[in-house]
C-alpha positions as CSV (number, residue, x, y, z in Angstrom):
1,M,3.3,24.4,-4.5
2,A,1.4,21.2,-5.3
3,H,-2.4,21.0,-5.0
4,R,-3.3,19.2,-1.8
5,K,-6.4,16.9,-1.8
6,P,-7.2,16.4,1.9
7,N,-10.6,14.8,1.5
8,L,-9.6,11.6,-0.4
9,P,-10.3,8.3,1.4
10,E,-7.4,6.3,2.7
11,K,-6.6,2.7,3.3
12,I,-3.8,0.7,5.0
13,C,-1.8,-1.5,2.7
14,A,-2.2,-5.2,3.5
15,A,1.4,-5.9,2.8
16,C,3.5,-3.1,4.2
17,G,1.1,-1.4,6.5
18,R,1.5,2.1,5.1
19,A,-1.5,4.4,4.4
20,F,-2.4,5.1,0.8
21,A,-5.0,7.4,-0.7
22,W,-7.7,6.9,-3.3
23,R,-6.6,7.3,-6.9
24,K,-8.8,7.9,-9.9
25,K,-7.7,4.7,-11.6
26,W,-9.1,2.8,-8.6
27,A,-12.5,4.5,-8.8
28,R,-14.4,1.5,-10.1
29,D,-13.0,-1.0,-7.6
30,W,-11.9,1.0,-4.6
31,E,-13.6,-1.6,-2.3
32,Q,-11.3,-4.4,-3.6
33,V,-8.0,-2.4,-3.5
34,R,-5.8,-3.9,-0.8
35,Y,-2.2,-2.9,-1.8
36,C,-0.5,0.4,-2.2
37,S,1.7,-0.7,-5.2
38,D,2.5,-3.5,-7.6
39,A,5.6,-4.3,-5.5
40,C,3.5,-4.9,-2.4
41,R,0.9,-6.9,-4.3
42,D,3.6,-9.2,-5.7
43,G,5.5,-9.4,-2.4
44,R,8.6,-7.6,-3.6
45,H,8.6,-4.9,-0.9
46,P,10.8,-5.9,2.1
47,A,8.1,-5.0,4.5
48,A,5.6,-7.2,2.6
49,R,8.0,-10.1,2.7
50,A,8.6,-9.6,6.4
51,R,4.9,-9.4,7.1
52,R,4.2,-12.6,5.3
53,R,6.9,-14.4,7.4
54,G,5.7,-12.7,10.6
55,G,9.0,-10.9,11.2
56,Q,10.4,-7.4,11.1
57,A,11.6,-5.7,7.9
58,T,15.3,-5.0,7.9
59,G,15.8,-3.8,4.4
60,Q,18.8,-6.2,3.9
61,E,17.2,-8.9,1.8
């Protein structure tokens, strides 16, 4: 079974709206982290595109 880390801080992704947890690589700039992945940061995620347009994500883009 994987080791669970229940006490890590979480944020909501500005693009897709999903929760994501702190990662060691973000330790120096956790306050500036806004996106859960490169895809959301670049707008490649369907939910990110829909959010930018103000619509719903359909997954058929």
